[in-house]
C-alpha positions in Angstrom: -0.1 0.0 -0.1 1.7 3.3 -1.3 0.3 6.1 0.3 2.9 8.6 -0.2 1.4 12.3 -0.7 2.9 14.4 -3.2 2.3 18.2 -3.6 -0.2 17.6 -6.7 -1.9 15.1 -5.1 -2.6 17.2 -1.9 -3.6 20.1 -3.8 -6.1 17.7 -5.8 -7.4 16.6 -2.4 -7.8 20.1 -1.2 -9.3 21.6 -4.3 -11.7 18.6 -4.5 -13.0 18.6 -1.0 -12.4 21.9 0.8 -15.6 23.6 -0.2 -17.6 20.7 1.1 -15.5 20.7 4.4 -15.9 24.6 4.9 -19.8 24.2 4.1 -20.2 21.5 6.5 -18.3 23.1 9.3 -20.1 26.5 8.7 -23.5 24.8 9.0 -22.4 22.8 12.2 -21.0 25.7 14.0 -23.1 28.6 12.3 -19.6 30.5 12.8 -17.5 31.6 9.6 -14.4 32.0 12.1 -14.8 28.4 13.2 -15.5 27.1 10.0 -12.2 28.5 8.5 -10.0 27.2 11.4 -11.9 23.7 10.8 -11.3 23.4 7.1 -7.4 24.3 8.0 -7.1 22.0 10.9 -8.9 19.1 8.7 -6.6 19.3 5.9 -3.5 19.5 8.2 -4.6 16.4 9.9 -5.6 14.8 6.8 -2.0 15.5 4.9 -0.3 14.6 8.3 -2.5 11.3 8.6 -2.6 10.4 4.9 -0.1 7.4 5.5 -3.2 5.7 7.6 -5.9 6.0 4.9 -6.5 2.8 3.1 -6.2 3.9 -0.6 -8.7 1.0 -1.5 -11.7 2.9 -0.1 -13.0 6.6 -1.2 -11.4 9.4 0.4 -14.3 11.6 0.9 -15.9 9.5 3.8 -12.6 9.5 5.7 -12.0 13.3 5.2 -15.6 13.9 6.5 -14.6 11.6 9.6 -11.6 13.9 10.2 -13.6 17.2 9.8 -16.6 15.9 12.1 -13.9 14.9 14.7 -12.4 18.2 14.5 -15.8 20.2 14.5 -16.9 18.2 17.9 -13.6 19.1 19.4 -13.6 22.8 18.3 -17.3 22.9 19.8 -16.3 21.4 23.0 -13.5 23.9 23.1 -16.0 26.7 22.5 -18.3 25.5 25.2 -15.4 25.5 27.4 -14.5 29.2 26.4 -17.8 30.5 26.9 -18.1 28.8 30.4 -15.0 30.6 31.3 -16.1 34.0 29.7 -13.5 34.1 26.8 -14.5 34.1 23.2 -12.7 34.9 20.3 -12.8 38.0 18.9 -15.5 38.0 15.8 -14.5 39.7 12.6 -17.3 42.3 11.5 -16.4 41.5 7.7 -19.4 41.2 5.3 -19.0 38.4 3.3 -20.9 36.2 0.9 -21.2 33.3 3.4 -22.5 35.6 5.7 -25.6 36.5 3.5 -26.0 33.0 2.4 -26.0 31.9 5.8 -28.6 34.7 6.9 -30.8 34.1 4.0 -30.9 30.1 4.8 -31.7 31.1 8.8 -34.5 32.9 7.7 -35.8 29.7 6.4 -38.2 28.0 9.2 -36.8 24.5 8.1 -33.3 25.6 8.4 -33.9 27.2 11.9 -35.4 23.7 12.8 -32.3 21.7 11.2 -29.9 23.9 13.6 -31.9 22.9 16.6 -31.6 19.2 16.1 -29.1 17.8 18.7 -25.6 17.5 16.9 -25.7 13.9 16.1 -28.7 14.2 14.1 -27.7 17.4 12.7 -24.5 15.8 11.2 -26.4 13.1 9.6 -29.0 15.5 8.2 -26.3 17.8 6.7 -24.0 15.2 5.4 -26.9 13.0 3.7 -28.8 16.0 2.2 -26.4 18.7 1.9 -23.2 16.9 0.9 -24.9 14.1 -0.8 -23.3 11.3 1.0 -25.0 7.8 1.2 -25.7 6.4 4.6 -23.2 3.8 4.3 -20.5 6.6 3.9 -22.0 8.5 6.8 -22.0 5.5 9.0 -18.6 5.0 8.0 -17.4 8.6 8.4 -19.1 8.9 12.0 -17.9 5.5 12.8 -21.3 4.0 13.7 -23.1 1.0 12.6 -25.2 1.6 9.5 -28.6 0.9 11.4 -27.4 3.9 13.7 -27.2 6.2 10.8 -30.5 5.3 9.8 -32.1 5.4 12.9 -30.4 9.3 13.4 -31.9 10.2 10.1 -35.4 8.7 10.8 -35.5 10.5 14.1 -34.3 13.8 12.8 -36.9 13.6 9.9 -39.5 12.8 12.4 -38.6 15.5 14.6 -38.5 18.0 11.7 -42.2 16.6 10.3 -43.3 17.1 13.9 -42.2 20.7 14.3 -43.2 22.1 10.8 -46.2 21.5 8.4 -45.5 18.9 5.5 -45.4 21.6 2.7 -42.4 23.5 4.9 -40.4 20.3 3.6 -40.5 22.0 0.0 -38.4 24.8 1.0 -35.0 23.3 1.7 -33.7 21.1 -1.4 -30.0 19.8 -0.5 -27.8 18.1 -2.5 -30.7 17.5 -4.9 -33.0 15.5 -2.5 -36.0 17.2 -0.7 -37.2 15.9 2.8 -40.4 14.9 1.3 -38.3 11.9 -0.9 -37.7 10.2 2.4 
């Protein structure tokens, strides 16, 4: 198993996956600054640990597993910083990401997705937003496929209970709508 990482291969991996890593981190954290940090840290870890990657498998689930682990760690750190009263300075720059996020937050369904617990939110975002198959999500999260299906079903049931059925048409992520399930 030859898992050497050339500069060209590293650049290709970054170009192919950085946008999704950033967006997943942005949706999970609701912070542009954290999403930037998570994206950077994810690729540092991916490149540092590339030799452990099984090249016979697709790389996307592995990268998302790294992303989710780093996101969880960053969120834990943010909770601790809030607890002790120290939060990093937030930038006031108006960027495209801020306007996209703001418009999505105005959507009632998206607000409900944000209110899901982290485990449910991860599965919903990875499945609908990133377009990952449930098997890929279960591999990324390191959970059995049945648990992944259960989390998705629970999240969708929660959303259906909070919103009228017609509201599911508002969010079309990765070509899927919530109605399709």
